[in-house]
Phi, psi and omega in degrees: 000138178243156175297158178303141187300327182292340181273350185255000182285152175285132175265125186288143180269123181299144177277146173283119183250109176110178183228024184251168178294329173298318180294319180296316177297315177299320177296319182289325181287321172300317180301320179300314181296322178300313183296311179304317181293320179295324174294325179291321177298314176295329174295316180293327174297317177290323181291320176299311179302314179298327182288321178295318173303318178298329179281345182280000000 
């Protein structure tokens, strides 16, 4: 049994657009959103794995 396909997809890393402190701040905030989304995916994967273990 494998994890759901959507949890196995690679999350693209946003490109830094610009060379100002404002651009860096915007990129950092976007990266924080990406990490939070990735953590949510990992949480779903753990929950899925626990459900699979419980069914065996």
